[in-house]
C-alpha positions, 0 to 999 in steps of 0.5 A: 264503071268509073266512067271518067277514068275509063273514057280518059284512058280509052278515047285519048289513045284510040282517037289519037291513032289513025286506024287502030285495029289491034289493042293490048290491054293489061290490067282491069278490063271487064266492067267498062274498059273492054266495052269502051274499046270495043266501041271502035271498029277494032279487029282484036282486043287482047286482054291480059288478066293475071287472075282467071278467077276474077273473070269466072266471078264476073261471069257468075254474077253478070251485068248487061255490060259484062255480058256484052263485053265478054261475049264479043268475038273480038275479045281474046282473054289471056290468063298470063302476067302482062309483063311476061306477055309483052316480052313474049310478043316482042320475042315473036315479033308480034305487033299491036296498034295500041297498048293500054295499061289500066293499072294502079300506081307502082306502090309495090315491087310487083306493080313497078315492073309495068313502069320500068325501062325494060318493060317500056323497051318490050312495049316499043318492040310490039308497037309500030312507028305510029303505035300508041301506049297509054296509061295514067298517073295521079295529077292535079289541075292546080298544084303538084306536091313534091311527092306527086312531082317525083312520082310523075317525074321518074316515070316520065323520064324513064318513058322518054328513053324509049318513046316520044311522049305527050301528057294530058294533065288533070286530076289524072294525068294521061300519058300518051307515048309513041315510038316516033315523034308523038303529034297530038291530035287536036280536040276537033280531030279526036271528036271527028274520028270518034264520030266517023267510027260511030263512037259515043261517050258520056263525058268525053266531048269537044269542050272537055277535050279542049279544056284537058289539052289546053295549051296553058295546062300543058305548059303548066304541067311541063313547068311543074314536072321540071321540078323533078331533079332526081337523076334516077331511072326506074328499072327492074334492078333499081325500082325507084318508082316504088319508093316514090309511089309509097312516098306519095301515098304516105303524103296523103295517108300519113303526112307525119312521115313526109319529112322521113321519106324525103330524107331517106330519098337521098340514100345511095350506095356510098351513103349506105356503105358509110352507115355500115362502117359507122355501125361497125365502129359503134359495135367495136366501142360497145364490145370494148366498153362492156368487155364482150368477146365470144358471145358478142361475136356470135350475137352479131353474126346471128343479127346480120345473118338474119338481116342478110338472109331475109334480104337475099330471099326478098331480092331473089323473089323480086328478080324472079317475078321481074324476069320470069313473070308474076307466078303465084305458085313459083313464088311459094316454091321460092319461099319453100326453097329458102326454108328447105335450105334453112332446115338442111343447114340446121339439121347438118350443123346439129348432127355435127355439133358435138364433134366440133372442136373449134366453134368460133373458127367454124363461125368465121368460115361460115361468115366468110361464105356468107359475105362471098354469097352476097357477091355471088348473088349480085353477079347472078341477079345481074344477068338473065338465068334459067328459072331453076337457078333461082330456086338453087340460089335462094336456098344458099342463104337459108343453108348458111343461116341454118348452119350458123344458128346452132353454132352460135348457140354452142358458142353462147353456152360455152361463154356461160349463158345457158339459160338465156341463149336460145330465146335471146339469139332467136330474138336477135335473129328475128330482129335482123329479119324484121329490119330486112323485111322493112328496110330492104323492100321499102328503101334499099332495093328501090333506092340502091337497087338489087345489085347495090344492096347485094354489095352493101350486104357483102360489106355488112357480112365482111364487117361481121366477119371481122368482129367475129374473128376478133372476138374468138378469144 
């Protein structure tokens, strides 16, 4: 076990609480954390583990530590998404004294759900007034980089909406939070409580606690984190924590990207809309210069549909796991629903293609539906909806993309490009999808948000509609 991290996570929280009886642990527990928590006279430790196969694997290759942990009657393992469990407990009015999040930084959209305003609201409802929430984020005892400051700053600002907080700074910052004013226990009291409860530790002693909680370090951390000037809050619909986490990792692993990520951090919806407008003017200039008409409109429609379809697919998947929990099989079904829509649209258009007399006019109508679907998706994802609606919703961009591709091929062929049509338009479609997979997941959803991205996509398809309509002749 990682003794240093484990003892930091467990003892600062457990010894700060006057009498912890019930603990909720979300994230890695077996192999150290469970054992450290169960040193205290708790009545129940609820351990939320997403992957049951992990526990089966540990049971198949046991150590003395894991055998001791997993055989303790006070341990209750629940194979469920931790965020979903917290919301269920909140809805049933269940309470726990301490919540521990033993999770990596929010470097993916799936992990970010455990650092959002909505998740903290759910945790606040399951914690009594003297309850404690604890988790860790990367830190430094000497200097915090701008990326580290942004990551810690946005999570701390979000946490303060629901909790009173205290941060123990160090190489790993320990965040302690409580629904009421958090009064940090001095190091002497922490060690006194551990002694009264018969708890021993390998590294966590009075000298260590005094050094970590020293007034100069706490003040230094406060001064450092005050450099965070971002006004954003990390939420399910605007997961900006993911952007800052990836930027922090890039600053260590790919320092050549630092300037790029710092520039991109300033993107918001007005800037994005201006960029789309500029792209539209550029497309008009290109069309005029090269005398392109129908084939240009068809190619542009396929490019933007590839981008829009992939973006909407990704956003539905993310919204589903944020609101419903991270369920592997359901995510696979969401992808299948999108692909089914793609197949259905392609089949329907291919069957009726020979009877289509006005292909450019039909393409205009499909582009109109695509723009409208982006607005409808924004309204849909802004509210909590039954799970089955997600599967119906994600099939719509698939259907529209399936309808459009054969139609665009027909327009291209009629423009006299029989040899290059299929491969060229397919490449354009893949280019749009690739751009969406990169930009939507890393930049647009984290910085502009799901709703803002839907609005931007609607603007993009409206621009596409105008170009297609003006290229009919």
